[in-house]
N, C-alpha and C positions, 0 to 999 in steps of 0.2 A: 333687394337687399336682404330681406328676411330669409329668403332661401339660401342665400349665400352664407349668412351667419349660422343658420341651422346646419348647413353642410359642414362648416368648419367645426362646429360644436360636436357633430356626429363623429367626425374623423378624430377629434382630440379624445373623445370618449373611447372610441375603438382602440386607440393606441394605449390608453391607460388600462383598459381591460386586458389587453394583450400583454402588457408589461407585468401586471400583477399575476396573470396565469402563468407566464413564463418563470416567474420567480417562485411560484408555489411549486412548479414542476421540477425545478432544480433541487436535487437531494444532496445533503451533505455527504461527502464520502466517509465511510467508516474510518476510524483511526486505528493506528497500531497501538497496542497496549502492552506488549512484551510477554515473553513466554511464561512467566510466572503465573499469570492469569490462566493459561492454558493447562499448566501442569497440576492446577488445583483439582480438575475433573478427570484429565487424561493421565492417570498414574503410570500405566504400563509405558506409554510414550516417553514419560519424564525418566524412566529408568534406562531405556535404551538410547535415548537421543545423545547423551554425551559421547557415545562411541560412533555416532553417525558422522559421516565425512562432511556433511553440511555444516557442522559445528566448527569446522576449521576453514571455511570458505574464504574468510577475510585474512586470516593469518597467512595463508599460502601466497597471497599476493602483495600484502602490506609493505614488504620490503624488497620487492622485485624491482630492477632497474626501469622496466616498462611501466609499471604502475607509478613509481616515483617520478618519472618524467611526465606522465600524464597529469599527475597531481600538480606538478610545478606549473604546468601549462593551464591549469583549471579545467581539464578535460577528464577527470577520474570518474565522472558519472557513468561513462560507458562501462567501467568495470564494477562500479559500486552497485548499479542496478541489479547485478546477479550475485555479488559476493557479500552483501549486507542485507539487512532486512528493513524494507520500507524507505529506501533512499528517496528523498524529496518529497515525502508524504507526511501527513500530520501523524505525529508520534513515532516516526520512523527515524532511521539513522541520520544524523547530521554530521558527527564527527567522533573520533575515539573518546575525547574528553567528556563531551556532553552526553552521548549515547552509547556507552561502552556495551550495554547488554544487547545492542542492535549490530554490533560490529561482527557479524556472522549470520548465517542463515538459519533462522530460527523457525518454529512452527508457522508463523505468520509469513515467512520468507516464501513458502510454498502454497500455503492455504489462504493467504491474503489476510488483511486487517481483521483483527478479532473483536474490535469495539462493539459492534452490533450483536455478534455471537454470545459474548459474555453478558450483555445487557438483556438479551432475550430470556425469557422465563424457562426454566427447566421444565415447567409443567406444559409447555408447548413444544414438544420435540419437532413438529414439522417446521415451525418457524426457526427454531434453534438450527435445523439442518439447512435451511435456506440462507442463512446469514454467514455461511462460510464455504469456501471452495473446497468441496470434498475431494475432487479428483484434480490435483494440480496439473498445470500445463508445463511439464518438465522441459519441453522443448524450447520454451521461451528463453531459457539460459542455456541449456545443454546442447543445442544444435545451432546457436547463433553464429559461431565462428570458430576457427581453429586456434585462436590465440597466438598465432604466429604473426610476424611482421611488425 
């Protein structure tokens, strides 16, 4: 009987330790914070970006028949993941009224959420570099489909 109780207690203890370890290993995803935070330090990019085609990524689809049909069906996410910034993510685009600044592809649309990047100290450039996607995966949006059909 003592061995059985000891065995049960050991299993319960192992489950608790594993659960606490797993929670500690989970890391919160960085949040989207908007391009105004980027433009504070990246001045050259702030001057050229308004002319960038990504700036109009949402406006080119927002009134198309295809997008409006998908939106009506609740399936617009397939468009939004590439035509806005941070769709479905913390701080990202939710809708035009709530998050108008994310209704286009901003810096974070290509380089990923900037929350950790902005929070990192400027005195630690190595950490600063590690907190942002420096070479975007353009193919994640630009090669996914032909927009036909």
